[in-house]
C-alpha positions in Angstrom: 53.6 72.8 122.7 52.3 70.5 125.4 52.1 71.9 128.7 54.6 69.3 130.1 57.1 70.1 127.6 56.6 74.0 128.1 57.2 73.5 132.0 60.3 71.4 131.1 61.8 74.1 128.9 60.7 76.9 131.5 62.6 75.1 134.1 65.7 74.8 131.9 65.5 78.7 131.3 65.2 79.4 135.1 68.1 77.2 135.8 70.3 79.2 133.1 69.2 82.5 134.5 70.1 81.3 137.9 73.5 80.5 136.7 73.9 83.9 134.9 72.9 85.8 138.0 75.8 83.9 139.9 78.2 85.0 137.2 77.0 88.6 137.4 77.7 88.6 141.1 81.1 87.2 140.7 82.0 89.5 137.6 81.9 88.5 134.0 84.8 88.2 131.8 85.3 90.9 129.2 85.7 90.2 125.4 87.0 92.4 123.0 84.4 94.2 120.8 84.6 92.7 117.2 83.0 94.3 114.1 79.8 92.8 112.9 78.6 92.8 109.5 75.2 94.6 109.1 72.5 92.2 107.8 68.9 91.1 108.4 69.7 91.2 112.3 71.3 94.7 112.2 74.4 95.9 113.9 74.6 95.1 117.4 77.6 97.5 118.1 75.8 100.6 117.6 72.9 102.1 119.4 71.8 105.6 120.4 72.7 104.6 124.0 75.3 101.9 124.7 75.6 99.3 123.8 76.9 97.7 126.9 78.0 94.2 128.2 75.3 93.2 130.6 77.7 91.3 132.7 79.8 94.2 133.4 77.6 97.1 133.1 77.5 99.5 136.1 74.6 99.1 138.3 73.3 102.7 137.6 73.5 102.1 133.7 71.4 98.8 134.2 68.8 100.5 136.4 68.5 103.4 134.1 67.1 101.0 131.3 65.5 98.3 133.4 63.3 100.5 135.7 61.4 102.0 132.8 61.8 99.4 130.1 62.3 96.0 131.9 60.6 96.1 135.3 59.4 92.8 136.8 56.0 93.1 135.1 57.6 93.1 131.7 59.9 90.3 132.6 56.9 88.3 133.7 54.8 89.4 130.8 52.1 90.4 133.1 52.2 94.2 133.3 53.3 96.6 130.4 55.4 99.6 131.4 56.0 101.9 128.2 53.6 100.1 125.8 50.4 98.3 125.7 50.2 94.6 126.8 50.1 93.5 123.4 53.2 95.5 122.3 55.3 94.6 125.3 58.2 93.2 123.2 59.0 96.8 122.3 60.4 97.5 125.7 62.1 94.2 125.8 63.6 95.0 122.5 64.8 98.3 123.7 66.7 96.7 126.6 68.3 94.3 124.0 69.5 97.2 122.0 71.2 98.6 124.9 72.3 95.3 126.4 72.5 92.8 123.4 73.4 89.9 126.0 70.9 90.8 128.5 70.1 87.1 129.6 66.6 87.7 131.2 65.6 90.0 128.2 66.5 87.4 125.8 64.4 84.7 127.6 61.4 87.1 127.9 61.8 87.8 124.1 61.7 84.1 123.5 58.6 83.6 125.5 56.8 86.6 124.0 57.3 85.0 120.6 55.8 81.9 121.8 52.9 83.6 123.6 52.0 85.5 120.4 53.0 82.7 118.1 54.3 85.3 115.8 58.0 86.3 114.9 59.0 88.8 115.5 56.9 89.4 118.4 54.6 92.3 118.1 56.6 95.5 118.8 60.1 93.9 118.2 62.3 95.1 115.4 63.9 91.8 114.8 63.0 88.0 115.2 63.7 86.0 118.2 66.6 84.2 116.6 68.0 87.6 115.5 68.1 88.7 119.0 70.3 85.8 120.0 72.5 86.3 117.0 73.0 89.9 118.0 74.0 88.8 121.3 76.7 86.3 120.3 78.0 88.7 117.9 78.4 91.5 120.6 79.9 89.0 123.1 81.0 85.7 121.6 82.2 84.5 124.9 78.9 84.8 126.8 78.0 81.1 127.5 74.6 82.0 128.9 73.5 83.7 125.6 74.7 80.5 123.7 73.1 78.2 126.1 69.7 80.1 125.9 70.1 80.0 122.1 70.8 76.1 122.3 67.4 76.1 124.3 65.5 78.1 121.6 67.1 75.9 118.9 65.9 72.8 120.8 62.3 74.2 121.0 62.6 74.6 117.2 63.6 70.9 116.8 67.0 72.0 115.5 69.0 69.7 117.7 72.1 69.5 115.6 72.3 73.4 115.6 71.6 73.4 119.5 74.4 70.9 119.9 76.8 73.1 117.9 76.1 76.2 120.1 76.8 74.1 123.2 80.2 73.0 121.8 81.0 76.7 121.3 79.9 77.5 124.9 82.1 74.6 126.2 85.0 76.3 124.4 84.4 79.7 126.0 83.4 78.2 129.4 87.3 77.6 130.1 87.7 77.6 134.0 84.0 78.3 134.9 82.6 75.5 136.5 79.0 76.9 136.6 79.1 77.1 132.9 80.4 73.6 132.2 77.4 72.3 134.7 74.8 74.3 132.9 76.1 73.2 129.5 76.1 69.5 130.7 72.7 69.7 131.9 71.5 70.8 128.4 73.5 68.2 126.9 71.6 65.7 129.1 68.3 67.2 128.0 69.4 66.5 124.3 70.1 63.0 124.9 73.9 63.7 124.5 75.2 61.7 127.6 78.6 61.5 126.5 79.0 65.2 126.3 77.0 65.6 129.4 79.4 63.2 131.1 82.5 65.3 129.8 80.9 68.5 131.0 80.6 67.0 134.6 84.0 65.8 134.7 85.2 69.4 133.8 83.1 70.9 136.4 84.5 68.4 138.9 88.0 69.1 137.9 87.4 72.5 138.5 86.5 72.0 142.1 82.5 72.1 141.8 80.8 70.0 144.3 77.1 70.2 143.3 75.9 66.8 142.0 72.8 67.7 139.8 74.3 66.4 136.8 76.1 63.6 138.3 73.0 62.2 139.8 71.2 62.6 136.4 73.8 60.5 134.8 73.8 58.0 137.6 70.0 57.6 137.3 70.5 56.3 133.8 73.6 54.4 134.3 75.8 56.8 132.3 78.1 58.1 135.1 81.8 57.0 135.3 84.3 58.4 137.5 87.0 60.7 135.9 89.9 58.7 134.4 87.7 55.5 133.9 86.7 54.4 130.4 83.0 55.5 129.6 80.5 53.8 127.6 80.3 54.2 123.8 79.2 57.7 122.5 75.5 58.0 122.4 73.6 58.4 119.3 72.5 62.0 118.7 68.6 62.6 118.9 67.5 63.2 115.2 65.9 66.4 114.4 62.1 65.8 114.3 
């Protein structure tokens, strides 16, 4: 992947995780546990410890797992904890088995796959995509997991699949303006400016005042005020 493209995707991931942090501070919504079929990605509802919804797990439970298995050095892929440098994905996988929707661990697993150019990453039980699937099975309403998965799919040039995940994320976003903004920014990066405009309008209607997405749309003459007719729908970017 070209360096410029990697930096672009890295900034998107940082943006997603920043939004996730705000949601954690505010308190996440709870979703009912659903039975998941056991397939190539395993069963995210059963583990020797947990599993727990990362958005609502008590701080002591989070710390019990993150301190030994997902400290800053593991998250940044610079310093192993319980493993060697090469097999660092083992600690990230442990974290994801306890918290299937751990946003930062999902992002690190994705980056480890990219660094090693192998899937699964050395030390992980499942593929990178499987960890996203497990997170969505465990908590279908977690819009950050779906948005990170859409980012992963975009990197794989599976733009149609990425759009489908953003559509589902939009349905689950409901009255969360941060989620609508985040989803809209991803739509913008995919060239789906009509969908990005809808997301911007949704965030505005919920009282969100940040203008990140509005400014981007204005910069390419794709912005219209709520209630006005928008331009013709954009042609989706084809999968390459």
